C-alpha positions in Angstrom: 14.4 13.5 10.7 11.0 14.9 9.7 10.0 12.7 7.1 6.8 13.0 4.4 5.2 9.6 3.8 3.0 9.9 1.1 0.5 6.8 0.8 -2.0 5.8 -2.2 -5.6 8.0 -1.2 -7.6 4.6 -1.9 -7.8 2.8 0.7 -6.9 3.8 4.8 -3.7 2.6 6.4 -4.9 0.4 8.8 -5.8 -2.9 9.8 -8.2 -4.7 8.1 -5.7 -4.3 5.4 -6.7 -4.3 1.9 -3.1 -5.2 0.5 0.1 -5.8 0.5 1.0 -1.5 -0.3 -1.2 -0.9 2.8 0.4 -2.9 5.5 4.1 -1.6 4.2 3.3 1.6 4.4 1.7 1.0 7.6 4.9 -0.9 9.2 7.0 2.2 8.0 5.0 5.3 9.6 5.1 3.1 13.0 8.4 2.0 12.7 9.9 5.5 12.0 7.8 7.2 14.8 9.3 4.4 17.2 13.0 5.1 16.5 12.3 8.9 17.4 11.2 10.4 13.9 8.1 12.7 13.0 6.3 11.5 10.6 3.4 12.9 8.7 1.2 10.0 6.7 -0.6 12.0 3.7 -3.5 9.1 2.6 -7.0 8.3 3.6 -8.6 10.0 6.0 -9.9 6.9 7.4 -6.3 6.0 8.2 -4.8 4.3 11.5 -5.0 7.2 14.4 -2.3 6.8 15.9 -0.2 8.3 12.6 -0.2 12.2 12.0 -2.7 11.8 8.8 -2.8 14.5 6.2 -5.6 13.9 4.5 -5.5 13.7 0.8 -8.7 14.7 -0.3 -10.3 13.7 -3.8 -13.4 15.7 -3.1 -14.8 18.5 -1.7 -11.8 20.6 -2.9 -13.8 21.8 -6.5 -17.8 21.9 -6.8 -19.4 19.0 -8.3 -20.5 20.7 -11.7 -16.5 21.4 -12.7 -16.3 17.3 -12.5 -19.7 17.1 -14.6 -18.6 19.5 -17.0 -14.8 17.4 -17.7 -16.8 14.4 -18.0 -18.9 15.5 -20.7 -16.1 16.2 -22.5 -14.3 12.8 -22.1 -12.2 13.2 -18.9 -12.4 10.8 -16.3 -13.4 12.1 -13.3 -11.7 9.7 -10.8 -8.2 10.4 -12.2 -8.8 13.7 -12.9 -9.7 14.3 -9.1 -6.7 12.1 -8.2 -4.4 14.4 -10.3 -5.7 17.2 -8.2 -5.7 16.1 -5.3 -2.1 14.8 -5.5 -1.2 17.9 -7.1 -2.3 19.6 -3.6 -0.4 17.5 -1.3 2.8 18.3 -3.0 1.9 22.1 -2.1 1.3 20.9 1.0 4.5 19.2 1.4 6.5 22.0 -0.1 5.6 24.6 3.1 6.6 21.6 5.7 9.5 22.0 6.1 10.2 18.2 5.9 13.6 16.7 5.8 13.0 14.0 3.1 10.0 12.5 1.5 9.3 9.3 0.7 6.4 8.3 -1.9 4.8 4.8 -2.2 1.7 6.7 -4.3 1.7 4.8 -6.9 0.9 7.7 -8.6 3.1 9.9 -11.0 1.9 13.5 -10.0 3.9 13.3 -6.9 7.0 12.2 -9.2 6.4 14.6 -11.4 6.4 17.9 -9.0 9.1 16.2 -6.9 12.1 18.6 -8.4 10.1 21.3 -7.3 10.2 20.7 -3.3 14.2 21.2 -3.2 15.1 18.6 -0.8 15.6 14.7 -1.3 12.1 12.4 -2.2 12.1 8.5 -2.8 10.1 6.9 -4.4 9.0 3.0 -4.2 8.1 1.4 -6.6 5.5 -1.4 -6.1 4.5 -2.1 -9.5 4.9 -2.8 -13.3 5.6 0.2 -15.5 2.4 1.1 -15.9 2.0 3.7 -18.8 1.1 7.0 -16.1 4.0 5.4 -13.6 6.2 5.4 -16.7 5.0 8.9 -17.9 6.1 10.2 -14.7 9.5 8.2 -14.1 10.7 8.8 -17.5 10.1 12.8 -17.1 12.0 12.8 -14.2 14.6 10.4 -14.8 17.8 12.4 -15.1 16.8 14.2 -11.6 19.5 14.4 -8.6 16.6 14.8 -6.2 14.5 12.1 -6.8 15.4 8.3 -6.0 13.7 5.5 -7.3 13.9 2.0 -5.2 12.3 -1.5 -6.1 10.8 -4.0 -3.8 12.1 -7.4 -5.7 15.5 -7.7 -8.0 12.7 -9.2 -10.6 10.8 -5.6 -10.8 14.1 -4.3 -10.8 15.0 -5.5 -13.9 11.4 -4.2 -15.9 12.2 -0.8 -14.6 16.0 -0.4 -15.5 15.4 0.8 -19.0 13.3 2.9 -17.9 14.7 5.0 -14.7 18.0 4.7 -12.9 17.5 2.2 -10.0 19.2 3.2 -6.0 18.3 -0.1 -4.7 16.6 -2.4 -3.7 14.7 -2.9 -1.1 12.1 -6.0 0.2 9.3 -5.7 1.7 9.0 -7.1 5.1 6.0 -7.8 7.8 6.3 -7.5 11.8 7.7 -11.1 12.7 5.8 -10.9 15.8 2.7 -10.8 15.0 3.0 -14.1 12.4 4.4 -17.4 14.4 4.3 -20.9 13.6 1.0 -22.7 15.0 2.2 -24.8 18.7 0.2 -27.9 16.5 -0.8 -27.2 13.4 -3.7 -29.2 12.1 -2.3 -29.2 8.7 -5.4 -30.5 7.7 -6.6 -28.3 4.6 -4.4 -25.1 2.8 -4.5 -21.8 2.5 -5.4 -18.9 -0.4 -4.8 -15.6 1.1 -5.7 -12.3 -0.9 -7.5 -9.7 -3.0 -9.9 -11.4 -5.4 -9.3 -10.7 -8.6 -7.9 -12.1 -12.1 -4.7 -11.3 -11.6 -4.1 -13.1 -8.3 -5.6 -17.1 -9.8 -8.1 -17.6 -6.9 -10.1 -19.7 -9.3 -6.7 -22.0 -10.2 -6.0 -22.7 -6.0 -9.6 -23.9 -6.1 -9.4 -26.0 -8.5 -6.2 -27.2 -7.4 -7.1 -28.0 -4.0 -10.3 -29.9 -4.9 -8.4 -31.9 -7.7 -5.7 -33.0 -5.0 -8.9 -33.8 -2.4 -8.0 -31.6 0.1 -10.0 -29.0 1.5 -9.1 -25.0 1.0 -9.9 -22.2 2.5 -10.1 -18.5 1.4 -8.8 -15.3 2.9 -9.0 -11.7 1.6 -11.3 -8.6 0.1 -13.2 -9.2 -2.6 -11.8 -6.5 -5.2 -13.0 -7.5 -8.5 -17.2 -8.4 -7.8 -17.3 -9.8 -11.9 -14.5 -12.2 -11.7 -15.8 -13.3 -8.2 -19.2 -13.9 -9.3 -18.4 -16.1 -12.3 -14.8 -17.9 -11.7 -14.9 -18.2 -8.0 -18.1 -18.2 -6.1 -19.5 -21.1 -8.4 -16.4 -23.3 -6.9 -17.3 -22.6 -3.4 -20.4 -24.1 -3.2 -18.5 -27.8 -4.0 -17.7 -29.6 -0.7 -14.3 -28.6 1.1 -13.8 -25.1 -0.4 -14.6 -22.3 1.8 -14.6 -18.6 1.8 -13.7 -16.9 5.3 -14.3 -13.5 4.0 -11.8 -10.2 4.7 -9.5 -11.5 8.1 -7.2 -9.0 10.6 -4.1 -10.5 10.7 -4.7 -12.2 14.4 -7.3 -14.3 12.6 -4.9 -14.7 9.3 -2.1 -15.7 11.5 -4.1 -18.6 12.6 -5.4 -19.6 9.7 -1.8 -19.7 7.9 -0.3 -21.1 11.3 -2.6 -24.0 10.7 -2.4 -25.2 7.1 -1.0 -27.4 5.5 0.7 -25.0 2.5 -0.5 -21.6 1.1 -1.4 -21.7 -2.5 0.0 -18.6 -4.3 -1.7 -18.3 -7.7 -0.9 -15.4 -9.2 -1.0 -15.0 -12.8 0.6 -11.9 -13.2 4.4 -11.3 -12.6 4.2 -10.6 -8.9 6.6 -7.5 -7.8 6.4 -9.1 -4.2 4.4 -11.1 -2.9 3.6 -10.7 1.3 1.5 -13.7 1.5 4.6 -15.7 1.1 6.4 -14.1 3.6 3.9 -14.6 6.4 3.2 -18.0 5.4 6.9 -18.3 5.9 6.4 -16.3 9.2 3.8 -18.7 10.2 6.4 -22.5 9.6 3.7 -23.2 6.7 5.5 -23.7 3.2 4.2 -21.8 0.3 3.3 -23.7 -3.6 3.8 -21.2 -6.2 3.5 -20.3 -9.6 6.6 -19.7 -11.3 7.4 -15.4 -12.1 8.1 -12.9 -10.3 9.7 -12.2 -7.0 8.9 -15.9 -6.1 12.0 -17.3 -6.5 13.9 -14.6 -4.5 11.7 -15.3 -1.2 11.1 -19.7 -1.2 13.9 -21.6 -1.9 13.6 -25.4 -2.4 13.0 -26.2 1.7 10.4 -23.6 2.0 8.3 -24.1 -0.5 7.1 -25.7 -4.2 7.1 -23.7 -7.6 5.5 -24.8 -10.7 4.8 -23.6 -13.9 2.5 -20.8 -14.6 -1.4 -21.6 -14.7 -0.5 -25.1 -14.7 -3.5 -26.7 -12.2 -2.3 -30.6 -12.6 0.9 -29.7 -11.3 0.3 -27.7 -8.4 -2.2 -30.3 -7.1 0.4 -32.7 -7.4 3.0 -30.5 -5.3 -0.1 -30.3 -2.5 0.6 -34.0 -1.9 4.3 -33.5 -1.7 4.6 -30.2 0.2 4.2 -31.7 3.4 7.5 -33.5 3.5 9.3 -29.8 4.1 10.1 -28.0 7.5 8.2 -26.2 9.2 11.2 -24.8 11.1 13.3 -23.9 7.8 10.0 -21.8 6.8 10.2 -19.9 9.9 13.9 -19.2 9.3 13.8 -18.1 6.0 11.6 -15.8 6.8 13.1 -14.1 9.9 16.6 -14.1 7.4 14.9 -12.0 5.2 11.0 -11.3 5.6 11.3 -8.4 8.7 10.2 -4.6 8.4 13.1 -4.1 10.7 15.2 -5.2 7.8 13.3 -2.9 5.5 13.6 0.1 8.1 16.8 -0.3 8.9 17.8 -0.4 4.6 15.1 2.5 4.1 16.9 5.0 6.8 19.9 4.0 5.5 19.3 5.4 2.1 17.4 8.5 3.9 20.9 9.3 5.9 22.5 8.8 2.8 20.7 11.2 0.8 20.5 13.8 3.2 24.5 13.8 3.4 24.7 14.5 -0.1 22.4 16.6 -0.2 24.0 19.0 2.4 27.3 18.2 0.6 25.9 20.0 -3.0 24.3 22.7 -0.6 28.1 22.9 1.3 30.1 22.9 -2.4 27.4 26.0 -3.8 27.9 28.0 -1.5 
């Protein structure tokens, strides 16, 4: 198959990954290529050089003065640039002769323009029903050419009243890159992710301090104001270490040697790839209730506490050592492999192509 993958344009699809979406897109592209398919990645120009990259150009397409004039009229230049850039992407896709298009962009333009392609298009939804994305989805909800997948059952539940959902395909990780430590130190807890309010970094630090257990923080600073006001003052306290934004190899060691991983998302997390990464490294998870947490964790692999409950989080840290690290790895192998994810998407691609061929034959 010749497949177009549409990524978002904000961050490169390469290591170190900005977040889970970048890693999932990377693994999907790489695995499809390894299985003999031709894959074109529409994404950030600095994405992995091993891919055939079709850069999403959010600048230099139009004169800068045009955006200055739009801003003076109350239009947000970044939003306009992205709209024009994705419109250009869809035009390019229409001319390339793809068999199928898989959209991971989190943008409404590919959805709204998808019907004009005349070929099957899959959009994987990774977020709640934000207004602009909902606008695009509702605009094509009755289309037979567009198919929507969700990354968890909990996310599907929020989208079900808005669009027809073809199937749930859980995100996956490369289990060969996430292995348990042979002799884990288990003398600290780990928090890993984008440092921003919705990830609740400060809750994890407060809980570790309350439990008297050292904590290591890993991940990019996505919200500087939040970091400066809520996180930085806590980093100055004894036992709290911010190690920065790490590669997968570095994170593997951090996960594998931790007593537990703290998952403190304050929003309804659609999936949460750090859950899978921690389990793959044999490290149990202590998580806030909500989102897809209960779809990934079991009683044998983690402890789930009430949202924003620092005291319960701290108490769980003191109990988590009773859980089996072997069971954590088994859980990851059973449900968190990217190969399972890619198998599911390929099955869907083939199903849609057969349906498309049948419709063409029926018309003829």
